[in-house]
ROSE-4610 file (N, C-alpha, C; in Angstrom, 1 decimal, always signed):
// ROSE-4610
residu = [M/M/M/P/P/P/I/I/I/A/A/A/L/L/L/E/E/E/A/A/A/S/S/S/G/G/G/F/F/F/Y/Y/Y/E/E/E/W/W/W/Y/Y/Y/A/A/A/P/P/P/L/L/L/N/N/N/P/P/P/V/V/V/P/P/P/A/A/A/L/L/L/A/A/A/I/I/I/D/D/D/S/S/S/S/S/S/R/R/R/L/L/L/D/D/D/D/D/D/V/V/V/V/V/V/A/A/A/Y/Y/Y/Y/Y/Y/H/H/H/E/E/E/K/K/K/P/P/P/F/F/F/R/R/R/G/G/G/L/L/L/F/F/F/G/G/G/N/N/N/R/R/R/S/S/S/F/F/F/G/G/G/F/F/F/A/A/A/Q/Q/Q/D/D/D/D/D/D/L/L/L/D/D/D/F/F/F/L/L/L/P/P/P/R/R/R/M/M/M/A/A/A/D/D/D/A/A/A/I/I/I/Y/Y/Y/L/L/L/W/W/W/L/L/L/W/W/W/D/D/D/V/V/V/E/E/E/L/L/L/N/N/N/N/N/N/V/V/V/D/D/D/G/G/G/I/I/I/Y/Y/Y/A/A/A/L/L/L/H/H/H/E/E/E/L/L/L/A/A/A/Y/Y/Y/A/A/A/G/G/G/I/I/I/N/N/N/P/P/P/K/K/K/R/R/R/P/P/P/G/G/G/I/I/I/D/D/D/F/F/F/S/S/S/R/R/R/F/F/F/P/P/P/A/A/A/L/L/L/R/R/R/R/R/R/V/V/V/I/I/I/N/N/N/H/H/H/W/W/W/L/L/L/K/K/K/A/A/A/D/D/D/C/C/C/G/G/G/I/I/I/A/A/A/A/A/A/S/S/S/T/T/T/I/I/I/V/V/V/E/E/E/Y/Y/Y/Y/Y/Y/L/L/L/W/W/W/H/H/H/Y/Y/Y/K/K/K/P/P/P/R/R/R/S/S/S/K/K/K/S/S/S/F/F/F/V/V/V/G/G/G/L/L/L/E/E/E/I/I/I/P/P/P/A/A/A/C/C/C/V/V/V/E/E/E/R/R/R/L/L/L/E/E/E/F/F/F/N/N/N/W/W/W/A/A/A/N/N/N/P/P/P/A/A/A/S/S/S/L/L/L/A/A/A/G/G/G/L/L/L/P/P/P/V/V/V/L/L/L/E/E/E/N/N/N/L/L/L/K/K/K/R/R/R/L/L/L/E/E/E/I/I/I/H/H/H/Y/Y/Y/C/C/C/R/R/R/N/N/N/L/L/L/W/W/W/D/D/D/L/L/L/S/S/S/A/A/A/L/L/L/T/T/T/E/E/E/I/I/I/A/A/A/P/P/P/N/N/N/L/L/L/D/D/D/S/S/S/L/L/L/A/A/A/V/V/V/F/F/F/S/S/S/S/S/S/K/K/K/R/R/R/V/V/V/E/E/E/S/S/S/T/T/T/A/A/A/G/G/G/V/V/V/L/L/L/N/N/N/H/H/H/P/P/P/S/S/S/L/L/L/Q/Q/Q/N/N/N/A/A/A/Y/Y/Y/I/I/I/N/N/N/G/G/G/R/R/R/V/V/V/I/I/I/V/V/V/K/K/K/K/K/K/T/T/T/G/G/G/Q/Q/Q/I/I/I/R/R/R]
num = [1/1/1/2/2/2/3/3/3/4/4/4/5/5/5/6/6/6/7/7/7/8/8/8/9/9/9/10/10/10/11/11/11/12/12/12/13/13/13/14/14/14/15/15/15/16/16/16/17/17/17/18/18/18/19/19/19/20/20/20/21/21/21/22/22/22/23/23/23/24/24/24/25/25/25/26/26/26/27/27/27/28/28/28/29/29/29/30/30/30/31/31/31/32/32/32/33/33/33/34/34/34/35/35/35/36/36/36/37/37/37/38/38/38/39/39/39/40/40/40/41/41/41/42/42/42/43/43/43/44/44/44/45/45/45/46/46/46/47/47/47/48/48/48/49/49/49/50/50/50/51/51/51/52/52/52/53/53/53/54/54/54/55/55/55/56/56/56/57/57/57/58/58/58/59/59/59/60/60/60/61/61/61/62/62/62/63/63/63/64/64/64/65/65/65/66/66/66/67/67/67/68/68/68/69/69/69/70/70/70/71/71/71/72/72/72/73/73/73/74/74/74/75/75/75/76/76/76/77/77/77/78/78/78/79/79/79/80/80/80/81/81/81/82/82/82/83/83/83/84/84/84/85/85/85/86/86/86/87/87/87/88/88/88/89/89/89/90/90/90/91/91/91/92/92/92/93/93/93/94/94/94/95/95/95/96/96/96/97/97/97/98/98/98/99/99/99/100/100/100/101/101/101/102/102/102/103/103/103/104/104/104/105/105/105/106/106/106/107/107/107/108/108/108/109/109/109/110/110/110/111/111/111/112/112/112/113/113/113/114/114/114/115/115/115/116/116/116/117/117/117/118/118/118/119/119/119/120/120/120/121/121/121/122/122/122/123/123/123/124/124/124/125/125/125/126/126/126/127/127/127/128/128/128/129/129/129/130/130/130/131/131/131/132/132/132/133/133/133/134/134/134/135/135/135/136/136/136/137/137/137/138/138/138/139/139/139/140/140/140/141/141/141/142/142/142/143/143/143/144/144/144/145/145/145/146/146/146/147/147/147/148/148/148/149/149/149/150/150/150/151/151/151/152/152/152/153/153/153/154/154/154/155/155/155/156/156/156/157/157/157/158/158/158/159/159/159/160/160/160/161/161/161/162/162/162/163/163/163/164/164/164/165/165/165/166/166/166/167/167/167/168/168/168/169/169/169/170/170/170/171/171/171/172/172/172/173/173/173/174/174/174/175/175/175/176/176/176/177/177/177/178/178/178/179/179/179/180/180/180/181/181/181/182/182/182/183/183/183/184/184/184/185/185/185/186/186/186/187/187/187/188/188/188/189/189/189/190/190/190/191/191/191/192/192/192/193/193/193/194/194/194/195/195/195/196/196/196/197/197/197/198/198/198/199/199/199/200/200/200/201/201/201/202/202/202/203/203/203/204/204/204/205/205/205/206/206/206/207/207/207/208/208/208/209/209/209/210/210/210/211/211/211/212/212/212/213/213/213/214/214/214/215/215/215/216/216/216/217/217/217/218/218/218/219/219/219/220/220/220/221/221/221/222/222/222/223/223/223/224/224/224/225/225/225/226/226/226/227/227/227/228/228/228/229/229/229/230/230/230/231/231/231/232/232/232/233/233/233/234/234/234/235/235/235/236/236/236/237/237/237/238/238/238/239/239/239]
x = [+92.5/+91.2/+90.7/+89.4/+88.9/+88.5/+88.3/+87.8/+86.4/+86.2/+85.0/+84.5/+83.2/+82.6/+82.5/+83.3/+83.5/+82.4/+82.4/+81.4/+81.6/+82.8/+83.1/+82.3/+81.8/+81.0/+81.9/+83.2/+84.2/+84.6/+85.0/+85.6/+87.1/+87.5/+88.8/+89.4/+90.7/+91.4/+92.6/+92.6/+93.7/+94.2/+94.4/+94.9/+96.3/+96.6/+97.9/+99.1/+98.9/+100.0/+100.1/+99.1/+99.2/+100.2/+101.1/+102.1/+101.5/+100.4/+99.7/+98.2/+97.4/+96.0/+95.7/+94.6/+94.3/+92.8/+92.6/+91.2/+90.8/+89.5/+88.9/+88.7/+88.9/+88.7/+87.2/+86.4/+85.0/+84.9/+84.7/+84.7/+83.5/+82.4/+81.2/+81.4/+82.5/+82.7/+84.2/+84.9/+86.3/+86.8/+86.1/+86.5/+86.5/+85.4/+85.3/+86.4/+86.7/+87.8/+89.1/+89.4/+90.7/+90.7/+89.6/+89.6/+89.8/+89.1/+89.2/+90.6/+91.1/+92.5/+93.5/+93.4/+94.3/+94.0/+92.7/+92.2/+92.7/+92.8/+93.0/+94.4/+95.5/+95.7/+96.0/+95.8/+96.1/+97.4/+98.0/+99.2/+98.9/+97.7/+97.4/+96.1/+96.0/+94.8/+94.5/+93.2/+92.8/+91.6/+91.5/+90.4/+89.8/+88.5/+87.8/+86.4/+85.8/+84.4/+83.4/+83.7/+82.7/+82.8/+83.8/+83.9/+83.9/+83.3/+83.0/+83.9/+85.0/+85.9/+85.1/+84.9/+84.2/+84.7/+86.0/+86.6/+87.7/+88.2/+89.2/+90.5/+90.7/+92.0/+92.4/+93.6/+94.1/+94.5/+93.7/+94.0/+93.9/+93.2/+93.1/+94.3/+95.2/+96.3/+97.2/+97.5/+98.3/+97.8/+96.5/+95.9/+96.2/+96.8/+97.2/+98.6/+99.5/+100.8/+101.7/+101.4/+102.2/+101.9/+101.0/+100.6/+101.8/+102.0/+103.1/+102.6/+101.3/+100.6/+99.5/+99.4/+98.4/+98.0/+96.7/+96.3/+95.0/+95.1/+93.9/+93.6/+92.4/+92.0/+90.6/+90.3/+89.0/+88.6/+89.6/+89.3/+89.8/+89.3/+89.8/+90.2/+91.5/+92.0/+92.5/+92.2/+92.7/+93.9/+94.0/+95.1/+95.7/+97.0/+97.6/+98.6/+98.6/+99.6/+99.6/+98.5/+98.4/+99.3/+99.6/+100.4/+101.8/+102.3/+103.7/+103.8/+102.7/+102.8/+103.1/+103.1/+103.3/+104.8/+105.6/+107.1/+107.5/+106.7/+107.1/+106.5/+105.8/+105.2/+106.2/+105.8/+106.7/+106.1/+104.8/+104.1/+102.9/+102.9/+101.9/+101.4/+100.1/+99.5/+98.5/+98.6/+97.8/+97.4/+96.2/+95.7/+96.1/+95.9/+96.4/+95.6/+94.4/+93.5/+93.9/+95.0/+95.5/+96.6/+97.1/+98.3/+99.5/+100.6/+101.9/+102.4/+103.2/+103.7/+105.2/+105.9/+107.4/+107.7/+108.1/+108.4/+109.7/+110.5/+111.8/+111.5/+110.3/+110.0/+109.6/+109.7/+109.3/+110.5/+111.2/+112.5/+112.4/+111.2/+111.1/+110.4/+110.1/+109.3/+110.1/+109.4/+110.0/+109.3/+107.9/+107.2/+106.1/+106.0/+105.0/+104.4/+103.0/+102.3/+101.7/+102.2/+102.0/+101.4/+100.4/+99.9/+100.7/+101.3/+102.2/+101.5/+102.2/+101.7/+102.9/+102.9/+104.0/+104.4/+103.5/+103.7/+104.5/+104.6/+105.3/+106.8/+107.5/+108.9/+109.6/+110.9/+111.6/+111.7/+111.3/+111.2/+112.7/+113.5/+114.9/+115.6/+115.4/+116.1/+115.4/+114.3/+113.6/+114.3/+113.7/+114.2/+113.5/+112.7/+111.8/+112.7/+112.4/+113.1/+112.2/+110.9/+109.9/+109.0/+109.0/+108.3/+107.4/+106.1/+105.1/+104.5/+104.8/+104.3/+103.3/+102.1/+101.0/+100.8/+100.4/+99.9/+100.9/+102.2/+103.1/+103.0/+102.3/+102.0/+102.2/+103.5/+103.8/+103.6/+103.5/+103.3/+104.6/+105.7/+107.0/+107.1/+106.3/+106.3/+107.8/+108.4/+109.8/+110.0/+110.9/+111.3/+112.3/+112.7/+113.6/+113.0/+113.7/+113.3/+112.4/+112.0/+111.2/+112.0/+111.5/+112.2/+111.9/+113.0/+112.9/+113.7/+113.3/+114.1/+115.5/+116.5/+117.9/+118.2/+117.6/+118.0/+117.0/+116.2/+115.1/+115.7/+115.1/+115.5/+114.5/+113.2/+112.1/+111.4/+111.2/+110.5/+109.5/+108.3/+107.2/+106.6/+106.4/+105.7/+104.4/+103.3/+102.0/+101.4/+101.1/+100.4/+101.3/+102.6/+103.5/+103.5/+103.7/+103.7/+105.0/+106.2/+107.4/+107.6/+108.4/+108.7/+110.0/+110.8/+112.1/+112.4/+113.4/+113.8/+114.8/+115.2/+116.2/+115.7/+116.6/+116.2/+116.0/+115.9/+115.8/+117.2/+117.2/+118.5/+119.2/+120.4/+121.1/+120.7/+120.3/+119.8/+120.6/+121.7/+122.7/+122.1/+121.1/+120.5/+119.4/+118.9/+117.7/+118.0/+117.1/+117.3/+116.1/+114.9/+113.8/+113.0/+112.7/+112.0/+110.8/+109.6/+108.4/+107.7/+107.2/+106.6/+105.2/+104.2/+102.8/+102.1/+101.4/+100.5/+101.2/+102.5/+103.2/+103.2/+102.1/+101.8/+102.6/+103.3/+104.2/+105.6/+105.9/+107.3/+107.7/+108.9/+109.5/+111.0/+111.7/+113.1/+113.6/+114.3/+114.8/+116.4/+116.9/+118.4/+119.1/+118.5/+119.2/+119.2/+118.7/+118.6/+120.0/+121.0/+122.3/+122.9/+122.5/+123.0/+122.3/+121.0/+120.2/+120.1/+120.2/+120.1/+121.2/+122.5/+123.6/+123.6/+122.9/+122.9/+121.6/+120.8/+119.5/+119.5/+118.6/+118.6/+117.4/+116.3/+115.0/+114.3/+113.7/+112.9/+111.6/+110.5/+109.2/+108.4/+108.0/+107.3/+105.9/+104.8/+103.5/+102.7/+101.9/+100.9/+101.5/+102.7/+103.4/+103.9/+103.0/+103.2/+104.2/+104.6/+105.6/+107.0/+107.2/+108.5/+108.8/+109.7/+110.1/+111.7/+112.4/+113.8/+114.4/+115.4/+116.1/+117.4/+117.6/+118.8/+118.6/+119.7/+119.6/+119.2/+118.7/+118.3/+119.3/+119.5/+120.4/+121.9/+122.2/+123.6/+123.7/+122.8/+122.8/+123.8/+124.8/+125.8/+125.3/+124.2/+123.9/+122.5/+121.7/+120.3/+120.3/+119.5/+119.3/+118.0/+117.0/+115.7/+115.0/+114.5/+113.8/+112.6/+111.4/+110.2/+109.5/+109.3/+108.7/+107.4/+106.3/+105.0/+104.8/+105.0/+104.7/+105.9/+107.0/+108.2/+109.3/+110.0/+111.2/+112.3/+113.0/+114.1/+115.5/+115.5/+116.7/+116.3/+117.0/+116.8/+118.1/+118.2/+119.4/+120.3/+119.6/+120.3/+120.7/+120.4/+120.7/+119.8/+119.8/+119.0/+118.1/+117.0/+116.1/+115.8/+116.2/+116.1/+114.8]
y = [+127.2/+126.9/+125.6/+125.6/+124.4/+123.3/+122.1/+121.0/+121.4/+121.3/+121.7/+120.7/+120.5/+119.7/+120.6/+120.2/+121.0/+120.6/+121.3/+121.0/+119.6/+119.1/+117.8/+116.7/+117.1/+116.1/+115.4/+115.8/+115.2/+116.3/+115.8/+116.7/+116.9/+118.2/+118.5/+119.4/+119.4/+120.1/+120.9/+122.2/+123.0/+123.9/+123.3/+124.1/+124.7/+125.9/+126.5/+125.6/+124.9/+124.0/+122.7/+122.3/+121.1/+121.3/+120.4/+120.5/+120.4/+119.7/+119.5/+119.4/+119.7/+119.5/+118.0/+117.9/+116.5/+116.2/+114.9/+114.5/+113.5/+113.6/+112.7/+111.3/+110.3/+108.9/+108.6/+108.4/+108.1/+106.6/+105.8/+104.3/+103.8/+104.6/+104.2/+104.3/+105.0/+105.1/+105.2/+104.2/+104.2/+104.3/+103.6/+103.7/+105.2/+105.9/+107.3/+108.1/+107.9/+108.6/+108.4/+107.2/+106.9/+107.6/+107.5/+108.2/+109.7/+110.3/+111.7/+112.2/+111.3/+111.6/+111.7/+110.8/+110.9/+111.9/+112.3/+113.2/+114.6/+115.0/+116.3/+116.9/+116.3/+115.2/+115.8/+114.9/+115.2/+114.5/+114.9/+114.1/+113.9/+114.3/+114.1/+113.4/+112.6/+111.9/+112.1/+112.2/+112.2/+111.3/+110.8/+110.0/+110.3/+110.3/+110.6/+110.2/+109.7/+109.2/+110.2/+111.5/+112.6/+112.8/+112.4/+112.7/+111.4/+110.3/+109.1/+107.9/+108.0/+106.9/+105.9/+104.6/+103.6/+102.2/+102.1/+100.7/+100.5/+99.3/+98.9/+98.5/+98.9/+98.6/+99.8/+99.7/+100.7/+100.0/+99.0/+98.2/+99.0/+100.2/+101.0/+101.8/+102.0/+102.9/+102.6/+101.3/+101.0/+101.6/+101.9/+102.5/+104.0/+104.6/+106.0/+106.1/+105.3/+105.0/+106.2/+107.3/+108.4/+109.5/+109.2/+110.2/+110.4/+111.7/+112.1/+112.6/+112.7/+113.2/+112.3/+111.9/+111.0/+111.4/+111.7/+112.2/+111.4/+110.5/+109.7/+110.0/+110.3/+110.6/+110.1/+109.7/+109.2/+108.0/+107.1/+105.9/+104.7/+103.5/+102.3/+101.3/+100.9/+100.1/+98.7/+97.7/+96.3/+95.9/+96.6/+96.2/+97.5/+97.7/+98.9/+98.6/+97.3/+96.9/+97.8/+98.3/+99.1/+100.4/+100.9/+102.1/+101.9/+100.7/+100.5/+100.6/+100.8/+101.1/+102.5/+103.4/+104.8/+105.1/+104.8/+104.9/+106.3/+107.2/+108.7/+109.4/+108.7/+109.3/+110.2/+111.5/+112.4/+113.0/+113.1/+113.7/+112.8/+112.5/+111.5/+111.9/+111.6/+111.8/+110.6/+109.8/+108.6/+108.4/+108.1/+107.9/+106.6/+106.3/+105.0/+103.8/+103.9/+102.7/+101.9/+101.2/+100.5/+99.6/+98.7/+97.9/+98.8/+98.2/+99.0/+99.2/+100.2/+100.6/+100.6/+100.1/+100.2/+101.4/+102.5/+103.8/+103.8/+102.8/+102.8/+102.4/+101.9/+101.5/+102.6/+103.8/+105.0/+105.8/+105.7/+106.4/+107.9/+108.4/+109.9/+110.6/+109.8/+110.4/+111.5/+112.7/+113.8/+114.3/+114.4/+114.9/+113.9/+113.6/+112.6/+113.2/+113.1/+113.4/+112.0/+111.5/+110.2/+110.1/+109.4/+109.0/+107.8/+107.8/+106.8/+105.4/+104.4/+103.1/+102.2/+101.3/+100.5/+99.6/+99.2/+98.3/+99.0/+100.3/+100.9/+100.6/+100.6/+100.3/+101.0/+100.9/+101.6/+103.1/+103.7/+105.1/+105.7/+105.1/+105.6/+105.5/+104.5/+104.3/+105.1/+105.8/+106.4/+107.7/+108.3/+109.6/+110.8/+110.6/+111.7/+112.8/+114.0/+115.2/+116.1/+115.9/+116.6/+115.5/+115.4/+114.3/+114.9/+114.8/+115.3/+114.1/+113.8/+112.6/+113.0/+112.3/+112.6/+111.4/+111.7/+110.8/+109.6/+110.0/+109.0/+108.8/+107.8/+107.5/+106.0/+105.6/+104.2/+104.1/+102.8/+102.5/+103.0/+102.9/+103.3/+104.8/+105.6/+107.0/+107.5/+107.0/+107.3/+107.3/+108.1/+108.1/+107.0/+106.2/+105.1/+104.1/+103.9/+102.9/+103.6/+104.8/+105.5/+105.7/+105.2/+105.4/+106.9/+107.6/+108.9/+108.8/+109.5/+109.5/+110.0/+109.3/+109.7/+111.0/+111.3/+112.5/+113.7/+113.6/+114.6/+115.9/+116.9/+118.3/+119.1/+118.7/+119.3/+118.2/+118.3/+117.3/+118.0/+117.4/+117.9/+116.8/+117.0/+116.1/+116.7/+116.0/+116.5/+115.4/+115.8/+114.9/+113.6/+113.9/+112.8/+112.8/+111.6/+111.5/+111.4/+111.3/+111.3/+112.6/+112.4/+113.6/+114.3/+113.6/+114.2/+113.7/+114.4/+114.0/+112.9/+112.4/+111.4/+110.1/+109.5/+108.3/+108.5/+109.7/+110.0/+109.8/+109.4/+109.2/+110.5/+110.5/+111.7/+112.0/+113.3/+113.7/+114.9/+114.5/+115.5/+116.6/+116.2/+117.1/+118.0/+117.7/+118.4/+119.9/+120.7/+122.2/+122.8/+122.2/+122.8/+121.7/+122.0/+121.1/+121.8/+121.3/+121.8/+120.8/+121.2/+120.4/+121.0/+120.2/+120.7/+119.7/+120.3/+119.5/+118.3/+118.4/+117.3/+117.6/+117.3/+117.8/+117.2/+116.0/+115.4/+116.0/+116.6/+117.0/+118.2/+118.0/+119.1/+119.3/+118.2/+118.2/+118.3/+119.3/+119.5/+119.4/+118.9/+119.0/+118.1/+117.1/+116.2/+116.9/+118.1/+118.7/+118.9/+119.3/+119.5/+118.2/+117.1/+115.8/+115.2/+115.3/+114.7/+115.5/+116.9/+117.8/+118.8/+118.4/+119.3/+120.4/+120.3/+121.4/+122.1/+122.0/+122.7/+124.2/+124.7/+126.2/+126.8/+126.1/+126.7/+125.7/+126.2/+125.4/+126.1/+125.4/+126.1/+125.1/+125.5/+124.6/+125.3/+124.6/+125.2/+124.3/+124.9/+124.2/+122.9/+123.1/+122.1/+122.7/+123.0/+123.9/+123.5/+122.2/+121.8/+122.2/+122.5/+122.9/+124.3/+124.4/+125.6/+125.8/+124.7/+124.8/+125.1/+125.9/+126.2/+125.4/+124.4/+123.5/+122.8/+122.8/+122.3/+123.3/+124.5/+125.5/+126.7/+127.3/+128.4/+128.0/+126.8/+126.3/+125.5/+125.6/+124.9/+125.7/+125.0/+125.7/+126.3/+125.8/+126.3/+127.0/+126.9/+127.4/+128.9/+129.3/+130.7/+131.3/+130.5/+130.9/+129.9/+130.3/+129.3/+130.0/+129.4/+130.0/+128.9/+129.1/+128.1/+128.7/+128.2/+128.5/+130.1/+130.7/+132.2/+133.0/+132.5/+133.2/+133.0/+134.1/+134.0/+133.7/+132.6/+132.2/+132.6/+132.3/+132.6/+133.3/+134.4/+135.0/+135.4/+135.7/+135.9/+137.0/+138.0/+139.2/+139.0/+137.9/+137.7/+136.8/+136.8/+135.8/+136.6/+136.1/+136.6/+135.6/+135.9/+135.0/+135.2]
z = [+96.4/+95.8/+96.4/+96.9/+97.5/+96.5/+96.9/+96.1/+95.5/+94.2/+93.6/+92.6/+92.5/+91.5/+90.2/+89.2/+88.0/+87.0/+85.9/+84.8/+84.2/+84.4/+83.9/+84.6/+85.8/+86.6/+87.6/+87.7/+88.6/+89.6/+90.8/+91.8/+91.4/+91.4/+91.0/+92.1/+92.2/+93.3/+92.7/+92.8/+92.3/+93.4/+94.6/+95.7/+95.5/+96.0/+95.8/+96.2/+97.3/+97.8/+97.1/+96.3/+95.6/+94.4/+94.2/+93.1/+91.7/+91.6/+90.3/+90.5/+89.5/+89.6/+90.0/+90.8/+91.3/+91.0/+90.7/+90.4/+91.5/+91.9/+92.9/+92.3/+93.1/+92.8/+93.2/+92.2/+92.4/+92.1/+93.2/+93.0/+92.2/+92.1/+91.3/+89.8/+89.4/+87.9/+87.6/+88.0/+87.9/+86.5/+85.5/+84.1/+83.6/+84.0/+83.6/+84.2/+85.5/+86.2/+85.5/+85.1/+84.4/+83.1/+82.4/+81.0/+81.1/+82.1/+82.3/+82.8/+83.6/+84.2/+83.0/+82.0/+80.9/+79.9/+79.8/+78.8/+79.2/+80.5/+80.9/+80.5/+80.8/+81.8/+83.2/+84.2/+85.5/+85.9/+87.0/+87.6/+89.1/+89.6/+91.0/+91.2/+92.3/+92.6/+94.1/+94.5/+95.9/+96.1/+97.3/+97.7/+99.0/+99.1/+100.4/+100.2/+101.3/+101.1/+100.7/+101.1/+100.7/+99.2/+98.5/+97.1/+96.3/+96.9/+96.1/+96.3/+97.1/+97.3/+98.2/+97.7/+98.5/+98.2/+98.4/+98.2/+99.2/+99.3/+100.3/+99.7/+98.4/+97.8/+96.9/+96.3/+95.4/+94.1/+93.7/+92.5/+91.2/+91.3/+90.1/+89.8/+90.7/+90.5/+89.3/+89.0/+87.8/+86.5/+86.5/+85.3/+85.2/+86.3/+86.3/+86.9/+86.3/+87.0/+86.9/+86.1/+86.0/+87.1/+88.0/+89.1/+89.9/+90.3/+91.1/+92.5/+92.6/+93.9/+94.2/+95.5/+96.0/+97.4/+97.7/+99.0/+99.3/+100.3/+100.8/+102.2/+102.5/+103.9/+104.2/+105.4/+105.8/+104.9/+104.7/+103.9/+104.7/+104.4/+105.1/+104.0/+104.0/+103.0/+103.6/+102.9/+103.3/+102.4/+101.3/+100.4/+99.7/+99.8/+99.2/+98.1/+97.7/+96.7/+95.4/+95.0/+93.8/+93.9/+95.1/+95.2/+94.6/+94.6/+94.2/+92.7/+92.0/+90.5/+90.2/+91.3/+91.1/+91.2/+90.2/+90.3/+90.3/+89.9/+89.9/+91.1/+92.0/+93.2/+93.9/+94.1/+94.8/+96.0/+96.0/+97.2/+97.6/+98.9/+99.3/+100.7/+100.9/+102.2/+102.4/+103.5/+103.6/+105.1/+105.3/+106.7/+107.2/+108.5/+109.1/+109.0/+108.4/+108.4/+107.1/+107.2/+106.0/+106.4/+105.5/+105.8/+105.8/+106.2/+106.2/+104.7/+104.6/+103.3/+103.4/+102.3/+102.2/+101.5/+102.2/+101.5/+100.7/+100.9/+100.1/+98.7/+98.3/+97.0/+96.0/+96.5/+95.6/+95.4/+94.3/+94.0/+93.9/+93.7/+93.5/+94.7/+95.7/+96.8/+97.5/+97.7/+98.3/+99.6/+99.5/+100.7/+101.1/+102.4/+102.9/+104.1/+104.1/+105.3/+105.8/+106.9/+107.3/+108.8/+108.9/+110.3/+110.7/+111.9/+112.3/+112.3/+111.7/+111.7/+111.9/+112.9/+113.2/+112.1/+111.2/+110.1/+108.9/+108.9/+107.8/+107.9/+106.8/+106.8/+105.7/+105.6/+104.5/+104.6/+105.7/+105.8/+105.9/+106.7/+106.9/+105.5/+104.7/+103.5/+102.3/+102.6/+101.5/+101.1/+100.0/+99.5/+100.0/+101.0/+101.6/+102.2/+101.8/+102.4/+103.2/+103.1/+103.9/+104.5/+105.9/+106.5/+107.6/+107.5/+108.5/+109.1/+110.4/+111.1/+112.1/+112.0/+112.9/+113.8/+115.1/+116.0/+116.3/+116.6/+117.0/+118.5/+118.9/+120.3/+120.6/+120.7/+121.1/+122.6/+123.0/+124.4/+125.2/+124.6/+125.2/+125.5/+124.9/+125.0/+124.8/+123.7/+123.4/+121.9/+121.5/+120.0/+119.7/+120.6/+120.4/+119.3/+118.3/+117.2/+116.2/+116.3/+115.2/+114.0/+112.9/+111.6/+111.1/+110.7/+110.2/+108.9/+107.8/+106.6/+106.8/+106.4/+106.7/+106.0/+104.9/+104.2/+104.4/+105.5/+105.7/+106.0/+105.4/+105.6/+106.4/+106.3/+107.1/+107.8/+109.1/+109.9/+110.8/+110.8/+111.7/+112.5/+113.8/+114.6/+115.1/+114.9/+115.4/+116.3/+117.5/+118.5/+118.7/+119.1/+119.6/+121.1/+121.7/+123.1/+123.9/+123.3/+124.1/+124.9/+126.0/+126.8/+126.4/+125.6/+125.2/+123.7/+123.1/+121.8/+121.8/+122.9/+123.0/+122.3/+121.6/+120.8/+119.4/+118.9/+117.5/+116.9/+115.6/+115.0/+114.7/+114.4/+114.0/+112.6/+112.4/+111.1/+110.6/+109.9/+109.4/+108.5/+107.7/+106.7/+107.2/+108.4/+109.0/+109.2/+108.5/+108.6/+109.4/+109.3/+110.0/+110.7/+112.0/+112.8/+113.4/+113.2/+113.8/+114.8/+115.9/+116.9/+117.2/+117.1/+117.4/+118.3/+119.3/+120.2/+120.8/+121.2/+121.8/+123.3/+124.0/+125.4/+126.5/+126.2/+127.2/+127.0/+125.9/+125.6/+126.5/+127.1/+127.9/+127.7/+127.2/+127.1/+125.7/+125.3/+123.9/+124.0/+125.1/+125.2/+124.2/+123.6/+122.6/+121.3/+121.1/+119.8/+119.1/+119.9/+119.4/+118.8/+119.4/+118.9/+117.7/+117.8/+116.7/+115.4/+115.6/+114.4/+114.5/+114.2/+114.4/+113.4/+112.3/+111.3/+111.2/+112.3/+112.3/+112.1/+111.3/+111.1/+111.8/+111.8/+112.3/+113.2/+114.3/+115.2/+115.6/+115.5/+115.9/+116.7/+117.9/+118.8/+119.1/+118.9/+119.1/+120.0/+120.9/+121.7/+122.4/+122.8/+123.6/+124.9/+125.8/+126.9/+127.9/+128.0/+128.9/+128.5/+127.3/+126.8/+127.4/+128.4/+128.9/+128.9/+129.1/+129.2/+127.8/+127.7/+126.5/+126.2/+127.1/+126.9/+125.5/+124.7/+123.4/+122.3/+122.8/+121.9/+121.9/+123.0/+123.1/+122.9/+123.1/+122.9/+121.6/+120.7/+119.5/+118.5/+117.9/+117.1/+115.8/+115.2/+113.9/+113.9/+115.0/+115.0/+114.8/+113.8/+113.4/+114.0/+114.1/+114.5/+115.3/+116.5/+117.4/+118.0/+117.9/+118.4/+119.2/+120.5/+121.3/+122.1/+121.7/+122.4/+122.5/+121.4/+121.3/+121.7/+122.0/+122.4/+121.5/+121.1/+120.2/+121.2/+120.9/+121.8/+121.1/+119.8/+119.0/+117.7/+117.4/+116.1/+115.5/+114.2/+113.5/+114.1/+114.6/+115.2/+116.6/+117.2/+118.6/+119.3/+120.6/+121.4/+122.4/+122.6/+123.6/+124.7/+125.9/+127.0/+127.9]
């Protein structure tokens, strides 16, 4: 279900993939937003300029500290300190126009959609099990030094610029890896080392990936799909 202006006069979001109903943050009437949030009650919040978000801080969040879902996009923030009041935060999506965030400070965090920001920290030590990273494009064009949640089970890269997977940490719990629009990437040979227990691999719109090194010889991989071609499936291999 799309975001809709309800009879309440607020934008509300009941999308199938959202874990809880979410209420839009309208900066022009924050007191009313807070009151309605607790009246309903909601457990999710989202912010976007099209739906009334027009501020550069998150100072209102302590007033809705039981929120477990937060999704902010197309906003510009100068201060994010208010986010640390969300001790039950489990699902988060945040754009890069903001100060860095210490992700280790959220004990319940499970799923994060994050635009890469060098100032972010605490990611490796976080409780994140699903991590969707967008626009990882360091000058080094390498994964060396990139923080990945140590307990991640599902990992997705979108628009990353490294040519190989070398430099990623060993991720013992990783079961599913997806790669989208990584146009420099061609070498997956480090896959057996960095994801020894991987079950599923999917590569889309990353046309330079042709070699199956690290894929066909992976000890636990059950399914692999690369640019429209099935490379590994449970009943056998297609070369």
